[in-house]
All heavy atoms as a GROMACS GRO file, in nm:
protein
  506
    1MET      N    1   0.090  -0.119   0.003
    1MET     CA    2   0.000  -0.002   0.002
    1MET      C    3   0.086   0.123   0.004
    1MET      O    4   0.186   0.128   0.062
    1MET     CB    5  -0.095  -0.003   0.125
    1MET     CG    6  -0.183   0.118   0.139
    1MET     SD    7  -0.316   0.129   0.004
    1MET     CE    8  -0.410  -0.016   0.030
    2ILE      N    9   0.046   0.224  -0.073
    2ILE     CA   10   0.123   0.351  -0.084
    2ILE      C   11   0.031   0.461  -0.027
    2ILE      O   12  -0.092   0.466  -0.058
    2ILE     CB   13   0.153   0.384  -0.233
    2ILE    CG1   14   0.240   0.272  -0.301
    2ILE    CG2   15   0.221   0.521  -0.248
    2ILE    CD1   16   0.245   0.278  -0.447
    3LEU      N   17   0.090   0.551   0.047
    3LEU     CA   18   0.021   0.663   0.104
    3LEU      C   19   0.077   0.793   0.041
    3LEU      O   20   0.202   0.807   0.048
    3LEU     CB   21   0.024   0.680   0.255
    3LEU     CG   22  -0.038   0.795   0.313
    3LEU    CD1   23  -0.192   0.796   0.298
    3LEU    CD2   24   0.000   0.805   0.466
    4VAL      N   25  -0.005   0.871  -0.023
    4VAL     CA   26   0.035   0.999  -0.080
    4VAL      C   27  -0.020   1.106   0.008
    4VAL      O   28  -0.141   1.120   0.015
    4VAL     CB   29  -0.004   1.017  -0.224
    4VAL    CG1   30   0.034   1.158  -0.286
    4VAL    CG2   31   0.051   0.905  -0.308
    5THR      N   32   0.073   1.189   0.069
    5THR     CA   33   0.014   1.302   0.155
    5THR      C   34  -0.001   1.423   0.066
    5THR      O   35   0.053   1.425  -0.045
    5THR     CB   36   0.116   1.344   0.266
    5THR    OG1   37   0.235   1.375   0.210
    5THR    CG2   38   0.140   1.216   0.355
    6GLY      N   39  -0.088   1.505   0.106
    6GLY     CA   40  -0.119   1.623   0.023
    6GLY      C   41  -0.179   1.583  -0.109
    6GLY      O   42  -0.161   1.652  -0.212
    7ALA      N   43  -0.262   1.486  -0.104
    7ALA     CA   44  -0.316   1.421  -0.226
    7ALA      C   45  -0.405   1.508  -0.306
    7ALA      O   46  -0.425   1.477  -0.428
    7ALA     CB   47  -0.381   1.286  -0.196
    8ALA      N   48  -0.465   1.609  -0.256
    8ALA     CA   49  -0.551   1.701  -0.341
    8ALA      C   50  -0.468   1.819  -0.396
    8ALA      O   51  -0.533   1.897  -0.464
    8ALA     CB   52  -0.660   1.755  -0.246
    9GLY      N   53  -0.351   1.822  -0.376
    9GLY     CA   54  -0.261   1.930  -0.422
    9GLY      C   55  -0.219   1.917  -0.572
    9GLY      O   56  -0.237   1.811  -0.632
   10TYR      N   57  -0.162   2.022  -0.620
   10TYR     CA   58  -0.120   2.027  -0.761
   10TYR      C   59  -0.017   1.913  -0.800
   10TYR      O   60  -0.032   1.838  -0.890
   10TYR     CB   61  -0.057   2.172  -0.785
   10TYR     CG   62  -0.009   2.184  -0.921
   10TYR    CD1   63  -0.098   2.214  -1.028
   10TYR    CD2   64   0.131   2.181  -0.960
   10TYR    CE1   65  -0.056   2.230  -1.161
   10TYR    CE2   66   0.173   2.198  -1.086
   10TYR     CZ   67   0.071   2.224  -1.189
   10TYR     OH   68   0.124   2.242  -1.321
   11VAL      N   69   0.096   1.908  -0.724
   11VAL     CA   70   0.189   1.805  -0.754
   11VAL      C   71   0.139   1.665  -0.744
   11VAL      O   72   0.165   1.570  -0.819
   11VAL     CB   73   0.325   1.826  -0.670
   11VAL    CG1   74   0.420   1.711  -0.687
   11VAL    CG2   75   0.383   1.961  -0.704
   12ALA      N   76   0.055   1.645  -0.635
   12ALA     CA   77   0.001   1.512  -0.612
   12ALA      C   78  -0.086   1.462  -0.725
   12ALA      O   79  -0.096   1.346  -0.753
   12ALA     CB   80  -0.083   1.511  -0.483
   13GLY      N   81  -0.149   1.562  -0.796
   13GLY     CA   82  -0.231   1.519  -0.917
   13GLY      C   83  -0.148   1.454  -1.015
   13GLY      O   84  -0.191   1.347  -1.071
   14PHE      N   85  -0.032   1.502  -1.044
   14PHE     CA   86   0.062   1.438  -1.134
   14PHE      C   87   0.116   1.305  -1.079
   14PHE      O   88   0.132   1.205  -1.161
   14PHE     CB   89   0.176   1.533  -1.173
   14PHE     CG   90   0.136   1.650  -1.252
   14PHE    CD1   91   0.117   1.779  -1.192
   14PHE    CD2   92   0.099   1.642  -1.385
   14PHE    CE1   93   0.073   1.883  -1.261
   14PHE    CE2   94   0.054   1.749  -1.462
   14PHE     CZ   95   0.043   1.873  -1.401
   15THR      N   96   0.144   1.304  -0.953
   15THR     CA   97   0.194   1.181  -0.895
   15THR      C   98   0.084   1.076  -0.897
   15THR      O   99   0.117   0.958  -0.930
   15THR     CB  100   0.224   1.207  -0.747
   15THR    OG1  101   0.325   1.316  -0.741
   15THR    CG2  102   0.289   1.088  -0.679
   16LEU      N  103  -0.036   1.105  -0.863
   16LEU     CA  104  -0.150   1.004  -0.872
   16LEU      C  105  -0.173   0.960  -1.020
   16LEU      O  106  -0.200   0.843  -1.041
   16LEU     CB  107  -0.273   1.061  -0.816
   16LEU     CG  108  -0.270   1.083  -0.658
   16LEU    CD1  109  -0.392   1.158  -0.616
   16LEU    CD2  110  -0.248   0.957  -0.583
   17GLN      N  111  -0.157   1.050  -1.112
   17GLN     CA  112  -0.177   1.010  -1.254
   17GLN      C  113  -0.068   0.906  -1.292
   17GLN      O  114  -0.090   0.817  -1.361
   17GLN     CB  115  -0.161   1.132  -1.344
   17GLN     CG  116  -0.277   1.225  -1.342
   17GLN     CD  117  -0.256   1.347  -1.430
   17GLN    OE1  118  -0.218   1.334  -1.542
   17GLN    NE2  119  -0.272   1.469  -1.370
   18ALA      N  120   0.062   0.937  -1.250
   18ALA     CA  121   0.171   0.844  -1.279
   18ALA      C  122   0.150   0.704  -1.211
   18ALA      O  123   0.175   0.603  -1.278
   18ALA     CB  124   0.301   0.905  -1.231
   19LEU      N  125   0.101   0.708  -1.092
   19LEU     CA  126   0.074   0.582  -1.019
   19LEU      C  127  -0.038   0.502  -1.096
   19LEU      O  128  -0.033   0.382  -1.110
   19LEU     CB  129   0.036   0.604  -0.878
   19LEU     CG  130   0.158   0.645  -0.794
   19LEU    CD1  131   0.105   0.698  -0.650
   19LEU    CD2  132   0.257   0.532  -0.766
   20GLN      N  133  -0.139   0.578  -1.141
   20GLN     CA  134  -0.249   0.519  -1.215
   20GLN      C  135  -0.199   0.447  -1.344
   20GLN      O  136  -0.228   0.340  -1.383
   20GLN     CB  137  -0.358   0.615  -1.236
   20GLN     CG  138  -0.480   0.553  -1.313
   20GLN     CD  139  -0.590   0.650  -1.343
   20GLN    OE1  140  -0.564   0.767  -1.389
   20GLN    NE2  141  -0.710   0.617  -1.310
   21ALA      N  142  -0.116   0.524  -1.418
   21ALA     CA  143  -0.053   0.480  -1.542
   21ALA      C  144   0.025   0.357  -1.524
   21ALA      O  145   0.041   0.271  -1.615
   21ALA     CB  146   0.023   0.589  -1.611
   22ALA      N  147   0.092   0.352  -1.398
   22ALA     CA  148   0.182   0.232  -1.370
   22ALA      C  149   0.098   0.119  -1.320
   22ALA      O  150   0.158   0.009  -1.282
   22ALA     CB  151   0.283   0.282  -1.274
   23GLY      N  152  -0.032   0.121  -1.312
   23GLY     CA  153  -0.115   0.018  -1.268
   23GLY      C  154  -0.119   0.008  -1.114
   23GLY      O  155  -0.151  -0.094  -1.066
   24LYS      N  156  -0.078   0.116  -1.047
   24LYS     CA  157  -0.073   0.100  -0.900
   24LYS      C  158  -0.183   0.177  -0.822
   24LYS      O  159  -0.188   0.175  -0.699
   24LYS     CB  160   0.060   0.167  -0.851
   24LYS     CG  161   0.190   0.108  -0.911
   24LYS     CD  162   0.218  -0.030  -0.843
   24LYS     CE  163   0.348  -0.081  -0.900
   24LYS     NZ  164   0.367  -0.214  -0.856
   25ALA      N  165  -0.268   0.245  -0.892
   25ALA     CA  166  -0.375   0.323  -0.829
   25ALA      C  167  -0.461   0.254  -0.727
   25ALA      O  168  -0.492   0.308  -0.623
   25ALA     CB  169  -0.460   0.390  -0.934
   26ALA      N  170  -0.493   0.120  -0.754
   26ALA     CA  171  -0.571   0.052  -0.662
   26ALA      C  172  -0.500   0.030  -0.525
   26ALA      O  173  -0.564  -0.008  -0.428
   26ALA     CB  174  -0.615  -0.081  -0.725
   27GLN      N  175  -0.368   0.044  -0.527
   27GLN     CA  176  -0.293   0.032  -0.404
   27GLN      C  177  -0.253   0.162  -0.339
   27GLN      O  178  -0.160   0.160  -0.260
   27GLN     CB  179  -0.164  -0.044  -0.437
   27GLN     CG  180  -0.184  -0.184  -0.501
   27GLN     CD  181  -0.060  -0.234  -0.570
   27GLN    OE1  182   0.036  -0.170  -0.570
   27GLN    NE2  183  -0.067  -0.349  -0.621
   28VAL      N  184  -0.324   0.267  -0.370
   28VAL     CA  185  -0.289   0.401  -0.324
   28VAL      C  186  -0.395   0.466  -0.239
   28VAL      O  187  -0.516   0.458  -0.269
   28VAL     CB  188  -0.260   0.493  -0.442
   28VAL    CG1  189  -0.229   0.629  -0.391
   28VAL    CG2  190  -0.142   0.440  -0.523
   29ARG      N  191  -0.355   0.516  -0.124
   29ARG     CA  192  -0.443   0.604  -0.043
   29ARG      C  193  -0.389   0.746  -0.053
   29ARG      O  194  -0.268   0.768  -0.054
   29ARG     CB  195  -0.425   0.560   0.105
   29ARG     CG  196  -0.495   0.436   0.136
   29ARG     CD  197  -0.481   0.413   0.288
   29ARG     NE  198  -0.514   0.274   0.322
   29ARG     CZ  199  -0.466   0.205   0.414
   29ARG    NH1  200  -0.378   0.256   0.496
   29ARG    NH2  201  -0.498   0.080   0.429
   30GLY      N  202  -0.481   0.842  -0.071
   30GLY     CA  203  -0.449   0.978  -0.076
   30GLY      C  204  -0.493   1.051   0.049
   30GLY      O  205  -0.614   1.057   0.080
   31LEU      N  206  -0.393   1.099   0.126
   31LEU     CA  207  -0.431   1.174   0.252
   31LEU      C  208  -0.464   1.320   0.219
   31LEU      O  209  -0.385   1.390   0.151
   31LEU     CB  210  -0.304   1.173   0.344
   31LEU     CG  211  -0.325   1.237   0.482
   31LEU    CD1  212  -0.426   1.149   0.563
   31LEU    CD2  213  -0.197   1.247   0.558
   32ILE      N  214  -0.590   1.355   0.257
   32ILE     CA  215  -0.641   1.487   0.238
   32ILE      C  216  -0.688   1.548   0.367
   32ILE      O  217  -0.735   1.470   0.453
   32ILE     CB  218  -0.754   1.491   0.136
   32ILE    CG1  219  -0.868   1.383   0.178
   32ILE    CG2  220  -0.704   1.448  -0.006
   32ILE    CD1  221  -0.989   1.386   0.087
   33ARG      N  222  -0.674   1.675   0.386
   33ARG     CA  223  -0.725   1.741   0.509
   33ARG      C  224  -0.873   1.775   0.492
   33ARG      O  225  -0.938   1.772   0.593
   33ARG     CB  226  -0.639   1.871   0.539
   33ARG     CG  227  -0.510   1.837   0.591
   33ARG     CD  228  -0.425   1.978   0.627
   33ARG     NE  229  -0.402   2.033   0.502
   33ARG     CZ  230  -0.348   2.151   0.490
   33ARG    NH1  231  -0.334   2.219   0.603
   33ARG    NH2  232  -0.310   2.204   0.374
   34ASN      N  233  -0.908   1.807   0.376
   34ASN     CA  234  -1.053   1.857   0.353
   34ASN      C  235  -1.118   1.752   0.262
   34ASN      O  236  -1.078   1.729   0.155
   34ASN     CB  237  -1.047   1.994   0.286
   34ASN     CG  238  -1.183   2.050   0.263
   34ASN    OD1  239  -1.287   1.982   0.273
   34ASN    ND2  240  -1.190   2.185   0.239
   35PRO      N  241  -1.235   1.701   0.316
   35PRO     CA  242  -1.308   1.602   0.239
   35PRO      C  243  -1.346   1.649   0.094
   35PRO      O  244  -1.377   1.569   0.010
   35PRO     CB  245  -1.429   1.563   0.326
   35PRO     CG  246  -1.383   1.602   0.458
   35PRO     CD  247  -1.292   1.718   0.453
   36ALA      N  248  -1.352   1.776   0.084
   36ALA     CA  249  -1.382   1.832  -0.054
   36ALA      C  250  -1.283   1.794  -0.162
   36ALA      O  251  -1.319   1.792  -0.276
   36ALA     CB  252  -1.390   1.994  -0.050
   37GLY      N  253  -1.167   1.754  -0.122
   37GLY     CA  254  -1.068   1.710  -0.218
   37GLY      C  255  -1.073   1.565  -0.265
   37GLY      O  256  -0.998   1.518  -0.337
   38ALA      N  257  -1.172   1.495  -0.194
   38ALA     CA  258  -1.190   1.351  -0.226
   38ALA      C  259  -1.208   1.324  -0.370
   38ALA      O  260  -1.156   1.216  -0.430
   38ALA     CB  261  -1.297   1.292  -0.134
   39ALA      N  262  -1.292   1.403  -0.438
   39ALA     CA  263  -1.322   1.376  -0.580
   39ALA      C  264  -1.198   1.381  -0.666
   39ALA      O  265  -1.183   1.295  -0.760
   39ALA     CB  266  -1.421   1.478  -0.632
   40ARG      N  267  -1.110   1.469  -0.637
   40ARG     CA  268  -0.986   1.480  -0.717
   40ARG      C  269  -0.897   1.344  -0.695
   40ARG      O  270  -0.837   1.300  -0.790
   40ARG     CB  271  -0.896   1.596  -0.665
   40ARG     CG  272  -0.766   1.622  -0.734
   40ARG     CD  273  -0.708   1.752  -0.693
   40ARG     NE  274  -0.566   1.761  -0.732
   40ARG     CZ  275  -0.530   1.797  -0.858
   40ARG    NH1  276  -0.620   1.836  -0.946
   40ARG    NH2  277  -0.406   1.812  -0.890
   41VAL      N  278  -0.892   1.302  -0.576
   41VAL     CA  279  -0.816   1.179  -0.544
   41VAL      C  280  -0.877   1.055  -0.609
   41VAL      O  281  -0.811   0.970  -0.668
   41VAL     CB  282  -0.795   1.158  -0.392
   41VAL    CG1  283  -0.738   1.029  -0.356
   41VAL    CG2  284  -0.717   1.277  -0.327
   42THR      N  285  -1.003   1.052  -0.598
   42THR     CA  286  -1.079   0.934  -0.661
   42THR      C  287  -1.072   0.937  -0.808
   42THR      O  288  -1.064   0.826  -0.872
   42THR     CB  289  -1.229   0.944  -0.614
   42THR    OG1  290  -1.237   0.947  -0.472
   42THR    CG2  291  -1.310   0.824  -0.663
   43ARG      N  292  -1.072   1.051  -0.868
   43ARG     CA  293  -1.055   1.066  -1.020
   43ARG      C  294  -0.935   0.986  -1.071
   43ARG      O  295  -0.933   0.930  -1.181
   43ARG     CB  296  -1.041   1.210  -1.052
   43ARG     CG  297  -1.035   1.235  -1.200
   43ARG     CD  298  -1.024   1.386  -1.238
   43ARG     NE  299  -1.099   1.466  -1.150
   43ARG     CZ  300  -1.068   1.585  -1.096
   43ARG    NH1  301  -0.951   1.638  -1.132
   43ARG    NH2  302  -1.145   1.660  -1.020
   44TRP      N  303  -0.826   0.986  -0.995
   44TRP     CA  304  -0.703   0.914  -1.031
   44TRP      C  305  -0.700   0.769  -0.977
   44TRP      O  306  -0.588   0.712  -0.977
   44TRP     CB  307  -0.586   0.989  -0.991
   44TRP     CG  308  -0.593   1.124  -1.060
   44TRP    CD1  309  -0.605   1.246  -1.008
   44TRP    CD2  310  -0.588   1.155  -1.199
   44TRP    NE1  311  -0.604   1.350  -1.094
   44TRP    CE2  312  -0.603   1.286  -1.224
   44TRP    CE3  313  -0.583   1.072  -1.312
   44TRP    CZ2  314  -0.608   1.354  -1.346
   44TRP    CZ3  315  -0.583   1.135  -1.445
   44TRP    CH2  316  -0.594   1.267  -1.455
   45GLY      N  317  -0.809   0.719  -0.924
   45GLY     CA  318  -0.818   0.581  -0.882
   45GLY      C  319  -0.766   0.554  -0.747
   45GLY      O  320  -0.763   0.431  -0.704
   46ALA      N  321  -0.723   0.646  -0.671
   46ALA     CA  322  -0.677   0.631  -0.536
   46ALA      C  323  -0.798   0.640  -0.434
   46ALA      O  324  -0.906   0.692  -0.463
   46ALA     CB  325  -0.570   0.726  -0.503
   47MET      N  326  -0.772   0.582  -0.321
   47MET     CA  327  -0.877   0.589  -0.214
   47MET      C  328  -0.848   0.718  -0.120
   47MET      O  329  -0.737   0.718  -0.062
   47MET     CB  330  -0.872   0.466  -0.123
   47MET     CG  331  -0.982   0.472  -0.018
   47MET     SD  332  -0.974   0.313   0.086
   47MET     CE  333  -0.823   0.316   0.166
   48PRO      N  334  -0.943   0.810  -0.113
   48PRO     CA  335  -0.910   0.930  -0.025
   48PRO      C  336  -0.928   0.885   0.122
   48PRO      O  337  -1.018   0.806   0.158
   48PRO     CB  338  -1.023   1.023  -0.068
   48PRO     CG  339  -1.127   0.945  -0.137
   48PRO     CD  340  -1.063   0.820  -0.190
   49VAL      N  341  -0.838   0.949   0.203
   49VAL     CA  342  -0.841   0.924   0.346
   49VAL      C  343  -0.826   1.057   0.408
   49VAL      O  344  -0.734   1.136   0.377
   49VAL     CB  345  -0.722   0.828   0.396
   49VAL    CG1  346  -0.723   0.814   0.546
   49VAL    CG2  347  -0.729   0.703   0.322
   50THR      N  348  -0.919   1.099   0.492
   50THR     CA  349  -0.913   1.227   0.559
   50THR      C  350  -0.818   1.223   0.683
   50THR      O  351  -0.828   1.132   0.768
   50THR     CB  352  -1.054   1.275   0.600
   50THR    OG1  353  -1.138   1.280   0.484
   50THR    CG2  354  -1.051   1.414   0.661
   51GLY      N  355  -0.727   1.314   0.694
   51GLY     CA  356  -0.636   1.324   0.803
   51GLY      C  357  -0.542   1.440   0.785
   51GLY      O  358  -0.551   1.520   0.689
   52ASP      N  359  -0.448   1.454   0.880
   52ASP     CA  360  -0.356   1.559   0.878
   52ASP      C  361  -0.221   1.506   0.929
   52ASP      O  362  -0.217   1.436   1.030
   52ASP     CB  363  -0.400   1.679   0.963
   52ASP     CG  364  -0.326   1.803   0.944
   52ASP    OD1  365  -0.197   1.799   0.940
   52ASP    OD2  366  -0.380   1.907   0.938
   53VAL      N  367  -0.106   1.530   0.855
   53VAL     CA  368   0.021   1.490   0.906
   53VAL      C  369   0.061   1.539   1.040
   53VAL      O  370   0.147   1.493   1.112
   53VAL     CB  371   0.133   1.515   0.801
   53VAL    CG1  372   0.112   1.448   0.674
   53VAL    CG2  373   0.146   1.669   0.779
   54SER      N  374  -0.006   1.655   1.088
   54SER     CA  375   0.022   1.709   1.217
   54SER      C  376  -0.062   1.644   1.326
   54SER      O  377  -0.052   1.687   1.447
   54SER     CB  378   0.016   1.855   1.214
   54SER     OG  379  -0.118   1.905   1.199
   55ASP      N  380  -0.154   1.560   1.290
   55ASP     CA  381  -0.239   1.492   1.385
   55ASP      C  382  -0.203   1.347   1.395
   55ASP      O  383  -0.236   1.267   1.304
   55ASP     CB  384  -0.385   1.506   1.342
   55ASP     CG  385  -0.486   1.431   1.426
   55ASP    OD1  386  -0.448   1.387   1.537
   55ASP    OD2  387  -0.606   1.423   1.390
   56PRO      N  388  -0.134   1.308   1.502
   56PRO     CA  389  -0.080   1.171   1.514
   56PRO      C  390  -0.180   1.062   1.499
   56PRO      O  391  -0.158   0.958   1.442
   56PRO     CB  392  -0.011   1.165   1.652
   56PRO     CG  393   0.031   1.308   1.677
   56PRO     CD  394  -0.079   1.388   1.610
   57ALA      N  395  -0.306   1.082   1.554
   57ALA     CA  396  -0.406   0.978   1.551
   57ALA      C  397  -0.452   0.955   1.407
   57ALA      O  398  -0.471   0.850   1.360
   57ALA     CB  399  -0.519   1.020   1.643
   58SER      N  400  -0.477   1.063   1.335
   58SER     CA  401  -0.532   1.044   1.199
   58SER      C  402  -0.419   0.991   1.107
   58SER      O  403  -0.443   0.915   1.014
   58SER     CB  404  -0.583   1.181   1.146
   58SER     OG  405  -0.476   1.275   1.118
   59LEU      N  406  -0.302   1.031   1.135
   59LEU     CA  407  -0.184   0.980   1.055
   59LEU      C  408  -0.159   0.831   1.086
   59LEU      O  409  -0.141   0.748   0.985
   59LEU     CB  410  -0.056   1.065   1.088
   59LEU     CG  411   0.062   1.039   0.993
   59LEU    CD1  412   0.026   1.062   0.850
   59LEU    CD2  413   0.180   1.127   1.039
   60ARG      N  414  -0.173   0.795   1.201
   60ARG     CA  415  -0.163   0.647   1.239
   60ARG      C  416  -0.268   0.568   1.167
   60ARG      O  417  -0.237   0.462   1.113
   60ARG     CB  418  -0.172   0.633   1.392
   60ARG     CG  419  -0.106   0.511   1.446
   60ARG     CD  420  -0.096   0.505   1.605
   60ARG     NE  421  -0.164   0.615   1.674
   60ARG     CZ  422  -0.099   0.723   1.729
   60ARG    NH1  423   0.032   0.734   1.710
   60ARG    NH2  424  -0.171   0.807   1.800
   61ALA      N  425  -0.392   0.622   1.161
   61ALA     CA  426  -0.499   0.544   1.097
   61ALA      C  427  -0.473   0.538   0.954
   61ALA      O  428  -0.495   0.429   0.883
   61ALA     CB  429  -0.633   0.612   1.121
   62ALA      N  430  -0.424   0.640   0.891
   62ALA     CA  431  -0.400   0.648   0.746
   62ALA      C  432  -0.286   0.559   0.708
   62ALA      O  433  -0.274   0.506   0.598
   62ALA     CB  434  -0.365   0.796   0.702
   63MET      N  435  -0.190   0.538   0.803
   63MET     CA  436  -0.075   0.460   0.768
   63MET      C  437  -0.098   0.307   0.795
   63MET      O  438   0.004   0.228   0.756
   63MET     CB  439   0.046   0.502   0.866
   63MET     CG  440   0.098   0.644   0.839
   63MET     SD  441   0.211   0.650   0.691
   63MET     CE  442   0.336   0.536   0.747
   64ALA      N  443  -0.202   0.263   0.842
   64ALA     CA  444  -0.224   0.126   0.865
   64ALA      C  445  -0.207   0.041   0.738
   64ALA      O  446  -0.278   0.069   0.635
   64ALA     CB  447  -0.365   0.101   0.922
   65GLY      N  448  -0.112  -0.049   0.736
   65GLY     CA  449  -0.093  -0.132   0.619
   65GLY      C  450  -0.013  -0.069   0.509
   65GLY      O  451   0.007  -0.129   0.402
   66VAL      N  452   0.038   0.049   0.533
   66VAL     CA  453   0.114   0.124   0.433
   66VAL      C  454   0.261   0.084   0.430
   66VAL      O  455   0.322   0.071   0.537
   66VAL     CB  456   0.106   0.274   0.450
   66VAL    CG1  457   0.203   0.352   0.368
   66VAL    CG2  458  -0.039   0.322   0.428
   67ASP      N  459   0.315   0.058   0.317
   67ASP     CA  460   0.457   0.022   0.297
   67ASP      C  461   0.546   0.138   0.249
   67ASP      O  462   0.663   0.144   0.278
   67ASP     CB  463   0.472  -0.094   0.192
   67ASP     CG  464   0.398  -0.218   0.238
   67ASP    OD1  465   0.412  -0.266   0.344
   67ASP    OD2  466   0.311  -0.262   0.156
   68VAL      N  467   0.487   0.228   0.176
   68VAL     CA  468   0.554   0.342   0.115
   68VAL      C  469   0.474   0.467   0.131
   68VAL      O  470   0.361   0.472   0.119
   68VAL     CB  471   0.574   0.313  -0.038
   68VAL    CG1  472   0.642   0.430  -0.108
   68VAL    CG2  473   0.653   0.194  -0.067
   69VAL      N  474   0.552   0.575   0.170
   69VAL     CA  475   0.488   0.705   0.179
   69VAL      C  476   0.555   0.804   0.076
   69VAL      O  477   0.674   0.809   0.066
   69VAL     CB  478   0.510   0.765   0.323
   69VAL    CG1  479   0.450   0.911   0.328
   69VAL    CG2  480   0.436   0.681   0.422
   70ILE      N  481   0.473   0.871   0.004
   70ILE     CA  482   0.516   0.976  -0.092
   70ILE      C  483   0.461   1.103  -0.026
   70ILE      O  484   0.348   1.134  -0.025
   70ILE     CB  485   0.459   0.955  -0.236
   70ILE    CG1  486   0.508   0.827  -0.286
   70ILE    CG2  487   0.505   1.077  -0.319
   70ILE    CD1  488   0.448   0.794  -0.430
   71HIS      N  489   0.557   1.175   0.041
   71HIS     CA  490   0.516   1.296   0.119
   71HIS      C  491   0.527   1.420   0.032
   71HIS      O  492   0.637   1.461  -0.004
   71HIS     CB  493   0.603   1.304   0.242
   71HIS     CG  494   0.575   1.421   0.332
   71HIS    ND1  495   0.442   1.444   0.389
   71HIS    CD2  496   0.651   1.518   0.379
   71HIS    CE1  497   0.449   1.547   0.457
   71HIS    NE2  498   0.574   1.592   0.461
   72LEU      N  499   0.408   1.479   0.004
   72LEU     CA  500   0.411   1.596  -0.080
   72LEU      C  501   0.358   1.715  -0.002
   72LEU      O  502   0.253   1.737   0.021
   72LEU     CB  503   0.318   1.569  -0.215
   72LEU     CG  504   0.372   1.456  -0.293
   72LEU    CD1  505   0.264   1.434  -0.403
   72LEU    CD2  506   0.498   1.478  -0.355
   0.00000   0.00000   0.00000
């Protein structure tokens, strides 16, 4: 499982597209602070997860089962 932080951001859009093109999108979670960004993450085949890197509890939940983090 791959976790992309800042998944609703500009750079993350290109990162998620690249992961989708590589056939990895089904194995990607996109960490977003605002649920309004979920559609952008879902558009590229990733699963949106609401949380914040500065909130240990939400980060711990988002990291469950994650092997790789792409921190944007």
